[in-house]
PDB file of N, CA, C, O and CB in Angstrom:
ATOM      1  N   MET A   1      -3.851  15.405  17.046  1.00  0.00           N
ATOM      2  CA  MET A   1      -4.219  15.789  15.800  1.00  0.00           C
ATOM      3  C   MET A   1      -3.210  17.247  15.375  1.00  0.00           C
ATOM      4  O   MET A   1      -3.422  18.092  14.504  1.00  0.00           O
ATOM      5  CB  MET A   1      -5.937  16.042  15.862  1.00  0.00           C
ATOM      6  N   ILE A   2      -2.223  17.149  16.230  1.00  0.00           N
ATOM      7  CA  ILE A   2      -1.414  18.561  15.832  1.00  0.00           C
ATOM      8  C   ILE A   2      -0.881  18.651  14.786  1.00  0.00           C
ATOM      9  O   ILE A   2      -0.331  19.722  14.528  1.00  0.00           O
ATOM     10  CB  ILE A   2      -0.403  18.945  16.567  1.00  0.00           C
ATOM     11  N   HIS A   3      -0.849  17.531  13.779  1.00  0.00           N
ATOM     12  CA  HIS A   3      -0.312  17.430  12.250  1.00  0.00           C
ATOM     13  C   HIS A   3      -1.150  18.701  11.384  1.00  0.00           C
ATOM     14  O   HIS A   3      -0.728  19.275  10.381  1.00  0.00           O
ATOM     15  CB  HIS A   3      -0.738  15.669  11.502  1.00  0.00           C
ATOM     16  N   GLN A   4      -2.446  18.944  12.088  1.00  0.00           N
ATOM     17  CA  GLN A   4      -3.463  19.626  11.205  1.00  0.00           C
ATOM     18  C   GLN A   4      -3.361  20.829  11.411  1.00  0.00           C
ATOM     19  O   GLN A   4      -4.227  21.544  10.907  1.00  0.00           O
ATOM     20  CB  GLN A   4      -4.797  19.292  11.346  1.00  0.00           C
ATOM     21  N   THR A   5      -2.521  21.319  12.036  1.00  0.00           N
ATOM     22  CA  THR A   5      -1.935  22.837  12.395  1.00  0.00           C
ATOM     23  C   THR A   5      -0.463  23.065  12.088  1.00  0.00           C
ATOM     24  O   THR A   5       0.034  24.162  12.342  1.00  0.00           O
ATOM     25  CB  THR A   5      -2.080  23.164  13.990  1.00  0.00           C
ATOM     26  N   TRP A   6       0.251  22.096  11.561  1.00  0.00           N
ATOM     27  CA  TRP A   6       1.958  22.417  11.337  1.00  0.00           C
ATOM     28  C   TRP A   6       2.024  23.383   9.989  1.00  0.00           C
ATOM     29  O   TRP A   6       3.026  24.081   9.833  1.00  0.00           O
ATOM     30  CB  TRP A   6       3.018  20.744  10.989  1.00  0.00           C
ATOM     31  N   THR A   7       1.129  23.412   9.181  1.00  0.00           N
ATOM     32  CA  THR A   7       1.075  24.265   8.217  1.00  0.00           C
ATOM     33  C   THR A   7       1.150  26.081   8.605  1.00  0.00           C
ATOM     34  O   THR A   7       1.771  26.985   8.046  1.00  0.00           O
ATOM     35  CB  THR A   7      -0.210  23.798   7.555  1.00  0.00           C
ATOM     36  N   ASN A   8       0.291  26.086   9.712  1.00  0.00           N
ATOM     37  CA  ASN A   8       0.176  27.549  10.238  1.00  0.00           C
ATOM     38  C   ASN A   8       1.483  27.907  11.852  1.00  0.00           C
ATOM     39  O   ASN A   8       1.883  28.930  12.408  1.00  0.00           O
ATOM     40  CB  ASN A   8      -1.864  27.678  10.802  1.00  0.00           C
ATOM     41  N   ALA A   9       1.694  26.594  12.020  1.00  0.00           N
ATOM     42  CA  ALA A   9       2.602  26.765  12.729  1.00  0.00           C
ATOM     43  C   ALA A   9       3.972  27.562  12.606  1.00  0.00           C
ATOM     44  O   ALA A   9       4.527  27.757  11.524  1.00  0.00           O
ATOM     45  CB  ALA A   9       2.719  25.799  12.912  1.00  0.00           C
ATOM     46  N   PRO A  10       4.463  28.006  13.846  1.00  0.00           N
ATOM     47  CA  PRO A  10       5.946  28.858  13.500  1.00  0.00           C
ATOM     48  C   PRO A  10       7.121  27.730  12.933  1.00  0.00           C
ATOM     49  O   PRO A  10       7.248  26.578  13.347  1.00  0.00           O
ATOM     50  CB  PRO A  10       6.663  29.700  15.167  1.00  0.00           C
ATOM     51  N   THR A  11       7.679  28.188  12.206  1.00  0.00           N
ATOM     52  CA  THR A  11       8.714  27.782  11.587  1.00  0.00           C
ATOM     53  C   THR A  11      10.190  27.486  12.488  1.00  0.00           C
ATOM     54  O   THR A  11      10.871  28.357  13.027  1.00  0.00           O
ATOM     55  CB  THR A  11       8.824  28.787  10.577  1.00  0.00           C
ATOM     56  N   ILE A  12      10.409  26.284  12.481  1.00  0.00           N
ATOM     57  CA  ILE A  12      11.767  25.873  13.659  1.00  0.00           C
ATOM     58  C   ILE A  12      12.841  26.667  13.091  1.00  0.00           C
ATOM     59  O   ILE A  12      13.215  27.692  13.662  1.00  0.00           O
ATOM     60  CB  ILE A  12      12.366  24.023  13.750  1.00  0.00           C
ATOM     61  N   ARG A  13      13.260  26.346  12.220  1.00  0.00           N
ATOM     62  CA  ARG A  13      14.219  26.815  10.974  1.00  0.00           C
ATOM     63  C   ARG A  13      14.249  26.148   9.770  1.00  0.00           C
ATOM     64  O   ARG A  13      13.446  25.271   9.449  1.00  0.00           O
ATOM     65  CB  ARG A  13      15.561  26.792  11.298  1.00  0.00           C
ATOM     66  N   MET A  14      15.227  26.578   9.054  1.00  0.00           N
ATOM     67  CA  MET A  14      15.110  26.198   7.555  1.00  0.00           C
ATOM     68  C   MET A  14      16.405  24.987   7.291  1.00  0.00           C
ATOM     69  O   MET A  14      17.608  25.155   7.495  1.00  0.00           O
ATOM     70  CB  MET A  14      15.343  27.786   6.477  1.00  0.00           C
ATOM     71  N   VAL A  15      15.857  24.003   6.883  1.00  0.00           N
ATOM     72  CA  VAL A  15      16.600  22.807   6.795  1.00  0.00           C
ATOM     73  C   VAL A  15      16.794  22.702   4.746  1.00  0.00           C
ATOM     74  O   VAL A  15      15.850  22.941   3.994  1.00  0.00           O
ATOM     75  CB  VAL A  15      15.493  21.307   7.764  1.00  0.00           C
ATOM     76  N   LYS A  16      18.089  22.335   4.298  1.00  0.00           N
ATOM     77  CA  LYS A  16      18.492  22.283   3.255  1.00  0.00           C
ATOM     78  C   LYS A  16      18.819  20.796   2.714  1.00  0.00           C
ATOM     79  O   LYS A  16      19.558  19.909   3.139  1.00  0.00           O
ATOM     80  CB  LYS A  16      19.431  23.130   3.293  1.00  0.00           C
ATOM     81  N   CYS A  17      17.962  20.895   1.601  1.00  0.00           N
ATOM     82  CA  CYS A  17      17.659  19.340   1.156  1.00  0.00           C
ATOM     83  C   CYS A  17      19.076  19.122   0.442  1.00  0.00           C
ATOM     84  O   CYS A  17      19.363  20.087  -0.267  1.00  0.00           O
ATOM     85  CB  CYS A  17      16.132  19.069  -0.033  1.00  0.00           C
ATOM     86  N   VAL A  18      19.895  18.251   0.445  1.00  0.00           N
ATOM     87  CA  VAL A  18      21.134  17.676   0.205  1.00  0.00           C
ATOM     88  C   VAL A  18      20.928  16.655  -0.992  1.00  0.00           C
ATOM     89  O   VAL A  18      21.549  16.831  -2.040  1.00  0.00           O
ATOM     90  CB  VAL A  18      21.691  17.008   1.521  1.00  0.00           C
ATOM     91  N   HIS A  19      20.161  15.717  -0.855  1.00  0.00           N
ATOM     92  CA  HIS A  19      19.880  14.877  -2.371  1.00  0.00           C
ATOM     93  C   HIS A  19      18.446  14.585  -2.250  1.00  0.00           C
ATOM     94  O   HIS A  19      17.678  15.128  -1.455  1.00  0.00           O
ATOM     95  CB  HIS A  19      20.812  13.270  -2.643  1.00  0.00           C
ATOM     96  N   THR A  20      18.089  13.469  -3.308  1.00  0.00           N
ATOM     97  CA  THR A  20      16.779  13.488  -3.474  1.00  0.00           C
ATOM     98  C   THR A  20      16.571  11.836  -3.903  1.00  0.00           C
ATOM     99  O   THR A  20      15.507  11.321  -4.247  1.00  0.00           O
ATOM    100  CB  THR A  20      16.311  14.699  -4.601  1.00  0.00           C
ATOM    101  N   ASP A  21      17.812  11.210  -3.787  1.00  0.00           N
ATOM    102  CA  ASP A  21      18.169   9.790  -4.198  1.00  0.00           C
ATOM    103  C   ASP A  21      17.541   8.670  -3.164  1.00  0.00           C
ATOM    104  O   ASP A  21      18.313   7.973  -2.506  1.00  0.00           O
ATOM    105  CB  ASP A  21      19.836   9.655  -4.238  1.00  0.00           C
ATOM    106  N   ALA A  22      16.332   8.545  -3.062  1.00  0.00           N
ATOM    107  CA  ALA A  22      15.728   7.705  -2.241  1.00  0.00           C
ATOM    108  C   ALA A  22      15.664   5.849  -2.747  1.00  0.00           C
ATOM    109  O   ALA A  22      15.107   5.400  -3.748  1.00  0.00           O
ATOM    110  CB  ALA A  22      14.286   8.441  -2.122  1.00  0.00           C
ATOM    111  N   LYS A  23      16.203   5.298  -1.991  1.00  0.00           N
ATOM    112  CA  LYS A  23      16.022   3.789  -2.198  1.00  0.00           C
ATOM    113  C   LYS A  23      14.664   3.364  -2.500  1.00  0.00           C
ATOM    114  O   LYS A  23      14.428   2.807  -3.572  1.00  0.00           O
ATOM    115  CB  LYS A  23      16.440   3.029  -1.003  1.00  0.00           C
ATOM    116  N   LYS A  24      13.622   3.613  -1.518  1.00  0.00           N
ATOM    117  CA  LYS A  24      12.364   2.803  -1.586  1.00  0.00           C
ATOM    118  C   LYS A  24      11.557   3.968  -2.096  1.00  0.00           C
ATOM    119  O   LYS A  24      11.120   3.538  -3.164  1.00  0.00           O
ATOM    120  CB  LYS A  24      11.799   2.054  -0.114  1.00  0.00           C
ATOM    121  N   TYR A  25      11.227   4.873  -1.985  1.00  0.00           N
ATOM    122  CA  TYR A  25      10.228   5.734  -2.400  1.00  0.00           C
ATOM    123  C   TYR A  25      10.437   6.920  -3.276  1.00  0.00           C
ATOM    124  O   TYR A  25      11.611   7.290  -3.245  1.00  0.00           O
ATOM    125  CB  TYR A  25       9.701   6.142  -1.367  1.00  0.00           C
ATOM    126  N   ILE A  26       9.659   7.640  -4.056  1.00  0.00           N
ATOM    127  CA  ILE A  26       9.986   8.645  -5.267  1.00  0.00           C
ATOM    128  C   ILE A  26       9.913  10.071  -4.006  1.00  0.00           C
ATOM    129  O   ILE A  26       8.930  10.411  -3.348  1.00  0.00           O
ATOM    130  CB  ILE A  26       8.466   8.633  -6.951  1.00  0.00           C
ATOM    131  N   VAL A  27      11.453  10.742  -3.993  1.00  0.00           N
ATOM    132  CA  VAL A  27      11.171  11.732  -3.334  1.00  0.00           C
ATOM    133  C   VAL A  27      11.459  12.975  -4.314  1.00  0.00           C
ATOM    134  O   VAL A  27      10.918  14.037  -4.008  1.00  0.00           O
ATOM    135  CB  VAL A  27      11.898  11.674  -2.058  1.00  0.00           C
ATOM    136  N   ASN A  28      11.966  12.950  -5.039  1.00  0.00           N
ATOM    137  CA  ASN A  28      12.503  13.776  -6.124  1.00  0.00           C
ATOM    138  C   ASN A  28      11.037  14.966  -6.819  1.00  0.00           C
ATOM    139  O   ASN A  28      11.114  16.069  -7.359  1.00  0.00           O
ATOM    140  CB  ASN A  28      13.183  12.458  -7.442  1.00  0.00           C
ATOM    141  N   ARG A  29      10.135  14.316  -6.563  1.00  0.00           N
ATOM    142  CA  ARG A  29       8.534  15.226  -7.169  1.00  0.00           C
ATOM    143  C   ARG A  29       8.212  15.721  -6.055  1.00  0.00           C
ATOM    144  O   ARG A  29       7.269  16.492  -6.235  1.00  0.00           O
ATOM    145  CB  ARG A  29       7.034  14.320  -7.825  1.00  0.00           C
ATOM    146  N   ALA A  30       8.616  15.656  -4.630  1.00  0.00           N
ATOM    147  CA  ALA A  30       8.210  16.779  -3.507  1.00  0.00           C
ATOM    148  C   ALA A  30       9.511  17.521  -3.281  1.00  0.00           C
ATOM    149  O   ALA A  30       9.331  18.732  -3.147  1.00  0.00           O
ATOM    150  CB  ALA A  30       7.615  16.110  -1.964  1.00  0.00           C
ATOM    151  N   LEU A  31      10.683  17.156  -3.209  1.00  0.00           N
ATOM    152  CA  LEU A  31      11.861  17.739  -2.663  1.00  0.00           C
ATOM    153  C   LEU A  31      12.699  18.154  -4.097  1.00  0.00           C
ATOM    154  O   LEU A  31      12.654  17.398  -5.067  1.00  0.00           O
ATOM    155  CB  LEU A  31      12.695  16.594  -1.578  1.00  0.00           C
ATOM    156  N   THR A  32      13.370  19.271  -4.122  1.00  0.00           N
ATOM    157  CA  THR A  32      14.614  19.554  -4.789  1.00  0.00           C
ATOM    158  C   THR A  32      15.976  19.628  -3.842  1.00  0.00           C
ATOM    159  O   THR A  32      16.104  19.856  -2.639  1.00  0.00           O
ATOM    160  CB  THR A  32      14.398  20.890  -5.509  1.00  0.00           C
ATOM    161  N   ALA A  33      16.999  19.323  -4.954  1.00  0.00           N
ATOM    162  CA  ALA A  33      18.162  19.111  -4.081  1.00  0.00           C
ATOM    163  C   ALA A  33      18.569  20.651  -4.132  1.00  0.00           C
ATOM    164  O   ALA A  33      18.286  21.424  -5.047  1.00  0.00           O
ATOM    165  CB  ALA A  33      19.379  17.917  -4.651  1.00  0.00           C
ATOM    166  N   GLY A  34      19.263  20.941  -3.017  1.00  0.00           N
ATOM    167  CA  GLY A  34      20.036  22.510  -2.947  1.00  0.00           C
ATOM    168  C   GLY A  34      18.842  23.418  -2.442  1.00  0.00           C
ATOM    169  O   GLY A  34      19.220  24.500  -1.993  1.00  0.00           O
ATOM    170  N   LYS A  35      17.465  23.193  -2.424  1.00  0.00           N
ATOM    171  CA  LYS A  35      16.414  23.906  -2.019  1.00  0.00           C
ATOM    172  C   LYS A  35      16.501  23.891  -0.417  1.00  0.00           C
ATOM    173  O   LYS A  35      17.079  22.978   0.172  1.00  0.00           O
ATOM    174  CB  LYS A  35      15.101  23.316  -2.627  1.00  0.00           C
ATOM    175  N   GLU A  36      15.775  25.164   0.375  1.00  0.00           N
ATOM    176  CA  GLU A  36      15.910  25.139   1.544  1.00  0.00           C
ATOM    177  C   GLU A  36      14.440  25.184   1.768  1.00  0.00           C
ATOM    178  O   GLU A  36      13.769  25.787   0.930  1.00  0.00           O
ATOM    179  CB  GLU A  36      16.817  26.120   2.105  1.00  0.00           C
ATOM    180  N   TYR A  37      13.768  24.556   2.918  1.00  0.00           N
ATOM    181  CA  TYR A  37      12.366  24.146   3.132  1.00  0.00           C
ATOM    182  C   TYR A  37      12.363  24.638   4.847  1.00  0.00           C
ATOM    183  O   TYR A  37      13.264  24.548   5.680  1.00  0.00           O
ATOM    184  CB  TYR A  37      12.041  22.247   2.730  1.00  0.00           C
ATOM    185  N   PRO A  38      11.121  25.121   4.952  1.00  0.00           N
ATOM    186  CA  PRO A  38      10.719  25.494   6.675  1.00  0.00           C
ATOM    187  C   PRO A  38      10.311  24.449   7.465  1.00  0.00           C
ATOM    188  O   PRO A  38       9.192  23.948   7.358  1.00  0.00           O
ATOM    189  CB  PRO A  38       9.491  26.495   6.893  1.00  0.00           C
ATOM    190  N   LEU A  39      11.294  24.021   8.395  1.00  0.00           N
ATOM    191  CA  LEU A  39      10.945  22.884   9.246  1.00  0.00           C
ATOM    192  C   LEU A  39       9.672  23.055  10.216  1.00  0.00           C
ATOM    193  O   LEU A  39       9.716  23.942  11.069  1.00  0.00           O
ATOM    194  CB  LEU A  39      12.162  22.580  10.082  1.00  0.00           C
ATOM    195  N   LYS A  40       8.688  22.337  10.122  1.00  0.00           N
ATOM    196  CA  LYS A  40       7.785  22.481  10.978  1.00  0.00           C
ATOM    197  C   LYS A  40       7.733  21.621  12.421  1.00  0.00           C
ATOM    198  O   LYS A  40       7.144  22.039  13.418  1.00  0.00           O
ATOM    199  CB  LYS A  40       6.751  22.295  10.228  1.00  0.00           C
ATOM    200  N   ASN A  41       8.436  20.375  12.353  1.00  0.00           N
ATOM    201  CA  ASN A  41       8.115  19.580  13.249  1.00  0.00           C
ATOM    202  C   ASN A  41       9.222  18.549  13.086  1.00  0.00           C
ATOM    203  O   ASN A  41       9.377  18.290  11.893  1.00  0.00           O
ATOM    204  CB  ASN A  41       6.721  19.138  13.141  1.00  0.00           C
ATOM    205  N   GLU A  42      10.044  17.874  13.886  1.00  0.00           N
ATOM    206  CA  GLU A  42      11.062  16.960  13.955  1.00  0.00           C
ATOM    207  C   GLU A  42      10.907  16.066  14.917  1.00  0.00           C
ATOM    208  O   GLU A  42      10.656  16.441  16.062  1.00  0.00           O
ATOM    209  CB  GLU A  42      12.199  17.500  14.087  1.00  0.00           C
ATOM    210  N   THR A  43      11.038  14.703  14.590  1.00  0.00           N
ATOM    211  CA  THR A  43      11.428  13.353  15.470  1.00  0.00           C
ATOM    212  C   THR A  43      12.587  13.004  15.239  1.00  0.00           C
ATOM    213  O   THR A  43      13.450  13.684  14.683  1.00  0.00           O
ATOM    214  CB  THR A  43      10.662  12.127  15.261  1.00  0.00           C
ATOM    215  N   ASP A  44      12.691  11.867  15.671  1.00  0.00           N
ATOM    216  CA  ASP A  44      14.052  11.083  15.607  1.00  0.00           C
ATOM    217  C   ASP A  44      14.775  10.831  14.524  1.00  0.00           C
ATOM    218  O   ASP A  44      15.997  10.831  14.371  1.00  0.00           O
ATOM    219  CB  ASP A  44      13.949   9.942  16.026  1.00  0.00           C
ATOM    220  N   GLU A  45      13.798  10.590  13.696  1.00  0.00           N
ATOM    221  CA  GLU A  45      14.150  10.079  12.526  1.00  0.00           C
ATOM    222  C   GLU A  45      13.611  10.984  11.231  1.00  0.00           C
ATOM    223  O   GLU A  45      14.139  11.028  10.120  1.00  0.00           O
ATOM    224  CB  GLU A  45      13.640   8.666  12.536  1.00  0.00           C
ATOM    225  N   PHE A  46      12.617  11.573  11.598  1.00  0.00           N
ATOM    226  CA  PHE A  46      12.064  12.414  10.319  1.00  0.00           C
ATOM    227  C   PHE A  46      11.800  13.926  10.391  1.00  0.00           C
ATOM    228  O   PHE A  46      11.443  14.188  11.539  1.00  0.00           O
ATOM    229  CB  PHE A  46      10.730  11.855   9.911  1.00  0.00           C
ATOM    230  N   TYR A  47      11.837  15.109   9.558  1.00  0.00           N
ATOM    231  CA  TYR A  47      11.854  15.878   9.283  1.00  0.00           C
ATOM    232  C   TYR A  47      10.344  16.460   8.666  1.00  0.00           C
ATOM    233  O   TYR A  47      10.166  16.066   7.513  1.00  0.00           O
ATOM    234  CB  TYR A  47      12.862  15.754   8.778  1.00  0.00           C
ATOM    235  N   PHE A  48       9.589  17.038   9.030  1.00  0.00           N
ATOM    236  CA  PHE A  48       8.456  17.355   8.527  1.00  0.00           C
ATOM    237  C   PHE A  48       8.472  18.688   8.350  1.00  0.00           C
ATOM    238  O   PHE A  48       8.397  19.440   9.322  1.00  0.00           O
ATOM    239  CB  PHE A  48       7.446  16.936   9.222  1.00  0.00           C
ATOM    240  N   VAL A  49       8.592  19.236   6.843  1.00  0.00           N
ATOM    241  CA  VAL A  49       8.428  20.380   5.999  1.00  0.00           C
ATOM    242  C   VAL A  49       7.641  20.887   5.177  1.00  0.00           C
ATOM    243  O   VAL A  49       7.139  19.949   4.557  1.00  0.00           O
ATOM    244  CB  VAL A  49       9.058  20.449   5.488  1.00  0.00           C
ATOM    245  N   ILE A  50       7.318  21.668   4.883  1.00  0.00           N
ATOM    246  CA  ILE A  50       6.413  22.043   3.695  1.00  0.00           C
ATOM    247  C   ILE A  50       7.215  21.877   2.210  1.00  0.00           C
ATOM    248  O   ILE A  50       8.127  22.622   1.852  1.00  0.00           O
ATOM    249  CB  ILE A  50       5.905  23.684   3.911  1.00  0.00           C
ATOM    250  N   ASP A  51       6.736  20.856   1.502  1.00  0.00           N
ATOM    251  CA  ASP A  51       7.734  20.572   0.547  1.00  0.00           C
ATOM    252  C   ASP A  51       6.990  21.578  -0.488  1.00  0.00           C
ATOM    253  O   ASP A  51       6.197  22.488  -0.247  1.00  0.00           O
ATOM    254  CB  ASP A  51       7.971  18.852   0.102  1.00  0.00           C
ATOM    255  N   ASN A  52       7.683  20.954  -2.129  1.00  0.00           N
ATOM    256  CA  ASN A  52       7.311  21.843  -3.242  1.00  0.00           C
ATOM    257  C   ASN A  52       5.568  21.502  -3.511  1.00  0.00           C
ATOM    258  O   ASN A  52       5.079  22.207  -4.394  1.00  0.00           O
ATOM    259  CB  ASN A  52       8.403  21.461  -4.706  1.00  0.00           C
ATOM    260  N   THR A  53       4.800  20.704  -2.975  1.00  0.00           N
ATOM    261  CA  THR A  53       3.409  20.411  -3.128  1.00  0.00           C
ATOM    262  C   THR A  53       2.810  21.772  -2.625  1.00  0.00           C
ATOM    263  O   THR A  53       1.830  22.274  -3.176  1.00  0.00           O
ATOM    264  CB  THR A  53       2.908  19.048  -2.281  1.00  0.00           C
ATOM    265  N   GLY A  54       3.483  22.381  -1.487  1.00  0.00           N
ATOM    266  CA  GLY A  54       2.722  23.152  -0.491  1.00  0.00           C
ATOM    267  C   GLY A  54       2.126  22.680   0.583  1.00  0.00           C
ATOM    268  O   GLY A  54       1.310  23.303   1.262  1.00  0.00           O
ATOM    269  N   LYS A  55       2.543  21.475   0.789  1.00  0.00           N
ATOM    270  CA  LYS A  55       1.747  20.809   2.118  1.00  0.00           C
ATOM    271  C   LYS A  55       2.936  20.312   3.023  1.00  0.00           C
ATOM    272  O   LYS A  55       4.101  20.312   2.627  1.00  0.00           O
ATOM    273  CB  LYS A  55       0.620  19.358   1.692  1.00  0.00           C
ATOM    274  N   VAL A  56       2.543  19.889   4.274  1.00  0.00           N
ATOM    275  CA  VAL A  56       3.668  19.133   5.056  1.00  0.00           C
ATOM    276  C   VAL A  56       3.837  18.007   4.734  1.00  0.00           C
ATOM    277  O   VAL A  56       2.823  17.341   4.526  1.00  0.00           O
ATOM    278  CB  VAL A  56       3.560  19.025   6.339  1.00  0.00           C
ATOM    279  N   GLY A  57       5.144  17.379   4.574  1.00  0.00           N
ATOM    280  CA  GLY A  57       5.421  16.207   4.360  1.00  0.00           C
ATOM    281  C   GLY A  57       6.610  15.485   5.143  1.00  0.00           C
ATOM    282  O   GLY A  57       7.646  16.149   5.185  1.00  0.00           O
ATOM    283  N   GLY A  58       6.634  14.476   5.650  1.00  0.00           N
ATOM    284  CA  GLY A  58       7.674  13.809   6.524  1.00  0.00           C
ATOM    285  C   GLY A  58       8.298  13.005   5.760  1.00  0.00           C
ATOM    286  O   GLY A  58       7.834  12.145   5.012  1.00  0.00           O
ATOM    287  N   TYR A  59       9.623  13.365   6.004  1.00  0.00           N
ATOM    288  CA  TYR A  59      10.979  12.839   5.148  1.00  0.00           C
ATOM    289  C   TYR A  59      12.188  12.255   6.082  1.00  0.00           C
ATOM    290  O   TYR A  59      12.173  12.447   7.298  1.00  0.00           O
ATOM    291  CB  TYR A  59      11.673  14.198   4.247  1.00  0.00           C
ATOM    292  N   TYR A  60      12.989  11.702   5.588  1.00  0.00           N
ATOM    293  CA  TYR A  60      13.708  11.270   6.531  1.00  0.00           C
ATOM    294  C   TYR A  60      14.845  12.229   6.429  1.00  0.00           C
ATOM    295  O   TYR A  60      15.197  12.851   5.427  1.00  0.00           O
ATOM    296  CB  TYR A  60      14.003   9.839   6.434  1.00  0.00           C
ATOM    297  N   LYS A  61      15.394  12.251   7.695  1.00  0.00           N
ATOM    298  CA  LYS A  61      16.635  13.233   7.869  1.00  0.00           C
ATOM    299  C   LYS A  61      17.858  13.192   6.846  1.00  0.00           C
ATOM    300  O   LYS A  61      18.665  14.090   6.603  1.00  0.00           O
ATOM    301  CB  LYS A  61      17.259  12.949   9.250  1.00  0.00           C
ATOM    302  N   GLU A  62      17.783  12.034   6.365  1.00  0.00           N
ATOM    303  CA  GLU A  62      19.215  11.718   5.727  1.00  0.00           C
ATOM    304  C   GLU A  62      19.349  12.876   4.338  1.00  0.00           C
ATOM    305  O   GLU A  62      20.410  13.315   3.895  1.00  0.00           O
ATOM    306  CB  GLU A  62      19.267   9.803   5.125  1.00  0.00           C
ATOM    307  N   TYR A  63      18.257  13.129   3.942  1.00  0.00           N
ATOM    308  CA  TYR A  63      17.709  13.818   2.939  1.00  0.00           C
ATOM    309  C   TYR A  63      18.038  15.464   3.040  1.00  0.00           C
ATOM    310  O   TYR A  63      18.108  16.233   2.081  1.00  0.00           O
ATOM    311  CB  TYR A  63      16.216  13.480   2.973  1.00  0.00           C
ATOM    312  N   PHE A  64      18.209  15.772   4.353  1.00  0.00           N
ATOM    313  CA  PHE A  64      18.644  17.455   4.514  1.00  0.00           C
ATOM    314  C   PHE A  64      19.889  17.422   5.428  1.00  0.00           C
ATOM    315  O   PHE A  64      20.368  16.413   5.946  1.00  0.00           O
ATOM    316  CB  PHE A  64      17.317  18.545   5.341  1.00  0.00           C
ATOM    317  N   GLN A  65      20.329  18.678   5.540  1.00  0.00           N
ATOM    318  CA  GLN A  65      21.250  19.331   6.235  1.00  0.00           C
ATOM    319  C   GLN A  65      21.041  20.386   6.924  1.00  0.00           C
ATOM    320  O   GLN A  65      20.832  21.473   6.384  1.00  0.00           O
ATOM    321  CB  GLN A  65      22.052  19.585   5.612  1.00  0.00           C
ATOM    322  N   GLY A  66      21.062  20.243   7.997  1.00  0.00           N
ATOM    323  CA  GLY A  66      20.464  21.459   8.937  1.00  0.00           C
ATOM    324  C   GLY A  66      20.593  21.601  10.576  1.00  0.00           C
ATOM    325  O   GLY A  66      20.095  22.568  11.153  1.00  0.00           O
TER     326      GLY A  66
END
């Protein structure tokens, strides 16, 4: 249940959102293109960042540069 402590975990690095053109999901409500977000965890396919809602969300790496 490590995901419950990600909000308080140290930031790994900042990643910049480069686009919110999602094919399947609505991403532009939680991410803003051009804004940097604190990266809390990372997998092969996803970044887990604190998004515009103030909570940790998992997003495909294709939305970010970092």
